C-alpha positions in Angstrom: -20.7 143.3 -148.0 -17.7 142.5 -150.2 -15.7 145.1 -148.3 -16.7 143.6 -145.0 -15.8 140.1 -146.1 -12.4 141.2 -147.5 -11.4 142.9 -144.2 -12.7 140.1 -142.0 -10.8 137.5 -144.1 -7.5 138.9 -142.9 -8.1 137.1 -139.6 -9.2 133.8 -141.1 -6.6 131.1 -141.9 -6.5 127.5 -143.1 -5.1 125.0 -140.6 -3.6 122.0 -142.5 -2.8 118.8 -140.8 0.2 116.8 -142.4 0.5 113.1 -141.9 3.6 110.9 -142.5 2.5 110.0 -146.0 1.2 113.3 -147.3 2.8 115.8 -149.7 0.6 118.7 -148.6 1.9 120.9 -151.4 0.3 118.5 -154.0 -3.1 118.0 -152.4 -6.3 119.2 -154.1 -8.8 121.4 -152.3 -11.4 118.6 -151.9 -9.3 116.0 -150.2 -6.9 118.1 -148.0 -7.0 117.5 -144.2 -7.7 121.0 -143.2 -10.1 123.2 -141.3 -10.6 127.0 -140.9 -8.9 128.8 -138.1 -9.3 132.2 -136.6 -6.5 134.5 -135.4 -7.7 135.5 -132.0 -4.7 137.1 -130.3 -1.1 138.3 -130.7 0.8 138.1 -127.3 3.9 139.7 -128.8 5.8 136.5 -129.3 3.3 134.4 -131.2 -0.1 134.4 -132.9 -2.8 132.4 -131.3 -5.2 130.7 -133.6 -8.5 129.0 -132.7 -9.4 125.8 -134.7 -11.1 122.4 -134.5 -9.3 119.4 -132.9 -10.2 117.1 -135.8 -7.2 118.4 -137.6 -4.9 116.7 -135.0 -5.9 113.2 -135.8 -3.0 111.2 -137.4 -1.2 114.5 -137.9 2.6 114.9 -137.9 2.8 118.6 -138.5 0.4 121.5 -138.5 0.7 124.3 -141.1 -1.1 127.6 -141.1 -2.0 129.1 -144.5 -2.7 132.8 -144.3 -5.0 134.8 -146.5 -2.1 135.8 -148.9 -1.3 132.1 -149.5 1.9 132.0 -147.4 2.3 129.2 -144.8 4.0 128.7 -141.5 4.3 125.8 -139.1 2.3 125.9 -135.8 2.0 123.9 -132.6 -0.8 123.1 -130.3 -1.0 125.4 -127.2 -4.1 123.9 -125.5 -7.1 122.0 -126.6 -10.5 120.8 -125.3 -12.4 117.8 -126.6 -15.7 118.8 -125.0 -16.1 121.4 -127.7 -13.6 119.9 -130.2 -11.5 123.1 -130.2 -7.8 123.8 -129.8 -5.7 126.9 -129.5 -2.7 126.9 -131.8 0.4 129.1 -131.6 2.4 130.3 -134.5 5.7 132.0 -133.7 6.4 135.4 -135.1 10.2 135.8 -135.2 11.3 137.4 -138.4 7.8 137.0 -139.8 6.8 140.2 -138.0 8.7 142.2 -140.6 7.2 140.2 -143.6 4.6 141.4 -146.0 2.2 138.6 -144.6 2.4 140.0 -141.1 1.3 143.4 -142.3 -1.8 142.0 -144.1 -3.2 139.8 -141.4 -5.3 141.1 -138.4 -6.8 139.9 -135.1 -10.3 138.9 -135.3 -12.9 141.2 -133.6 -15.3 139.1 -131.5 -18.8 140.5 -131.5 -21.8 139.5 -129.5 -24.0 136.6 -130.8 -26.6 137.5 -128.2 -27.5 140.6 -130.2 -27.9 138.6 -133.4 -31.5 138.3 -134.6 -33.4 136.3 -137.2 -33.2 138.2 -140.6 -29.9 139.8 -139.9 -27.4 139.8 -142.8 -24.6 137.2 -142.4 -21.2 136.7 -144.1 -19.6 133.3 -143.9 -15.8 132.9 -144.4 -13.3 130.1 -144.3 -14.1 126.6 -145.4 -17.9 126.4 -145.1 -18.3 124.9 -148.6 -15.5 122.3 -148.4 -12.7 124.5 -149.8 -10.7 127.2 -148.1 -10.8 130.9 -148.8 -14.5 130.9 -149.6 -17.0 133.7 -148.9 -20.8 133.5 -148.8 -23.7 135.9 -148.1 -27.1 135.3 -146.6 -29.2 135.8 -143.5 -29.5 134.5 -140.0 -32.4 132.0 -140.1 -32.5 131.3 -136.3 -30.7 132.5 -133.3 -32.8 130.8 -130.7 -31.5 127.2 -130.8 -29.0 125.7 -128.3 -26.8 122.7 -128.2 -26.5 120.6 -125.1 -22.9 120.1 -124.1 -20.8 118.9 -121.1 -21.6 121.1 -118.2 -23.6 123.6 -120.0 -25.4 124.6 -123.2 -24.2 126.7 -126.2 -26.2 129.0 -128.3 -26.3 128.3 -132.0 -26.7 130.5 -135.1 -28.3 129.0 -138.1 -28.2 130.6 -141.5 -29.9 130.1 -144.9 -26.6 129.6 -146.6 -25.8 126.2 -148.2 -22.9 124.3 -146.6 -20.6 121.3 -147.0 -21.2 118.4 -144.6 -17.8 119.0 -142.9 -17.8 122.7 -143.3 -15.9 125.0 -140.9 -15.4 128.7 -140.8 -16.8 131.8 -139.2 -20.0 134.0 -139.4 -19.5 137.7 -139.5 -21.9 140.6 -139.1 -22.0 143.7 -141.2 -19.7 145.5 -138.7 -17.0 142.9 -139.5 -17.3 141.2 -136.1 -17.2 137.4 -135.7 -20.5 136.3 -134.2 -20.3 132.6 -134.9 -17.8 129.7 -135.3 -19.0 127.4 -138.1 -19.0 123.6 -137.3 -21.3 121.5 -139.5 -20.5 118.5 -137.3 -23.0 120.0 -134.7 -25.9 120.3 -137.1 -28.8 117.8 -137.0 -29.7 115.9 -140.2 -32.5 118.4 -141.1 -30.1 121.3 -141.1 -26.8 119.9 -142.1 -27.0 121.4 -145.5 -27.1 125.0 -144.1 -24.3 126.8 -142.5 -24.6 126.5 -138.6 -22.2 127.5 -135.9 -21.7 128.2 -132.2 -22.6 131.7 -131.1 -19.4 133.4 -130.2 -20.6 134.7 -126.9 -21.0 131.2 -125.7 -17.4 130.4 -126.5 -15.6 133.6 -125.2 -14.7 132.1 -121.8 -13.3 128.9 -123.3 -11.3 131.0 -125.9 -9.8 133.0 -123.0 -8.9 130.0 -121.0 -7.2 128.2 -123.9 -5.4 131.4 -125.0 -3.9 131.6 -121.5 -2.8 128.0 -121.7 -5.4 126.9 -119.1 -7.6 123.9 -119.4 -11.5 124.2 -119.7 -12.9 123.0 -116.4 -14.9 119.7 -116.8 -17.2 117.8 -114.4 -19.2 115.8 -116.9 -22.9 116.7 -116.3 -25.5 117.2 -119.0 -28.6 118.9 -117.6 -31.5 121.1 -118.0 -33.2 123.9 -116.0 -35.9 123.1 -113.6 -38.4 125.7 -114.7 -41.3 127.0 -112.7 -43.7 124.7 -114.5 -41.5 121.7 -113.6 -41.2 122.9 -110.0 -44.9 123.0 -109.8 -44.8 119.2 -110.2 -43.0 118.8 -107.0 -39.3 118.8 -108.3 -36.8 121.0 -106.5 -35.5 124.1 -108.3 -32.0 123.9 -109.8 -30.4 121.9 -112.6 -31.8 118.5 -113.3 -29.1 116.0 -114.2 -30.2 114.2 -117.4 -27.0 112.2 -117.9 -23.6 111.8 -116.3 -20.6 111.3 -118.8 -18.8 107.9 -118.4 -15.5 108.1 -116.6 -16.2 111.7 -115.7 -15.3 113.5 -112.4 -19.2 113.6 -111.8 -19.5 109.8 -112.1 -16.4 109.3 -109.9 -18.1 111.5 -107.2 -21.4 109.5 -107.3 -23.6 112.0 -109.1 -26.5 110.2 -110.8 -29.1 110.9 -113.5 -32.2 112.4 -111.8 -30.2 114.3 -109.3 -31.0 118.1 -108.8 -28.0 120.4 -108.4 -28.9 123.3 -106.2 -25.5 124.7 -105.1 -21.9 124.7 -106.5 -18.9 126.2 -104.8 -21.1 127.8 -102.2 -23.3 129.6 -104.8 -27.0 128.9 -105.4 -27.6 127.2 -108.8 -30.9 128.4 -110.3 -30.1 127.5 -113.9 -27.7 125.7 -116.1 -26.2 129.0 -117.3 -25.4 129.9 -113.6 -23.9 126.4 -113.1 -21.8 126.8 -116.2 -20.5 130.2 -115.1 -19.6 129.0 -111.6 -17.7 126.0 -113.1 -15.7 128.2 -115.6 -14.3 130.0 -112.5 -12.8 126.8 -111.2 -9.3 125.4 -112.0 -8.7 121.9 -113.4 -7.4 119.8 -110.5 -9.2 121.7 -107.8 -12.0 120.4 -105.7 -15.6 121.8 -105.7 -18.5 120.9 -103.5 -21.9 120.3 -105.2 -25.1 120.1 -103.2 -28.5 119.0 -104.3 -31.5 116.8 -103.9 -32.0 113.2 -104.8 -35.5 111.4 -104.9 -35.9 108.6 -102.4 -38.8 106.5 -101.3 -40.0 109.2 -99.0 -39.3 112.2 -101.4 -36.3 114.3 -102.1 -33.4 114.2 -99.6 -30.2 116.4 -99.4 -27.1 115.1 -101.1 -23.6 116.6 -101.5 -20.5 115.7 -103.4 -16.9 116.7 -103.4 -15.8 116.7 -107.0 -12.3 117.0 -108.4 -12.5 119.2 -111.4 -11.1 117.7 -114.5 -10.5 118.6 -118.2 -11.0 116.9 -121.5 -7.7 117.5 -123.3 
């Protein structure tokens, strides 16, 4: 497990946010404005690093600290506030010939869908409040999900203790990243244990941000209309629980209680299908949503032309 951790750590970095007043070279580990980042791609000109947008608040500069302790300045390529994630780029230039460049590696993204309760887990990054940490334990649960804008995201929960603001990655015994640690998403009862997004639920967002594209956003939070719920006379599809304030969905007139049955000409049978259809859209494009709304005489057909937005 130590060997797995050492190899996987080559793709984990510390992202440090520098404000006007800070002297980042003099900060101690426990009060530094920093989060863990993950090297996800090398496009030949720059490294692409995935991190949390909290680092951008009141920040003048962003510095990347690599596993060997060297640092390099970076800039934001694209970000998304729905998931509080950003894609940073760090120029290569002469660094490609440096010793640091030979010691880092691109993260291998695994499948969180194959992770099961009881599997061994390695956590890296800043899960305990300080960078460069490593911890070992097991997956306690892989069945929980987090409701988000226009979809839901699988979670991986471990039995490893964590700091309240911990960030980092969860790695399996093959050295593949299967989770992105973010203690901010944990409930009060599980905040003291390392918890993260399952990587499979983030891959489409990572790909979009890496290509400089916005993550499509409409602003619906919903749930599946299961067979049991359908038996109560509710149409099949996605039930809209809430509509985000000032969202494209609100602007189009979608309301809580509506049932979404079709999007972009495709039948919507579940929230995952809706999420998949939306990810194929472009920010700024128009999409037609069809559905059902309950009236005095029962459910009636409704349709909306929605301009897809983004939360950058």
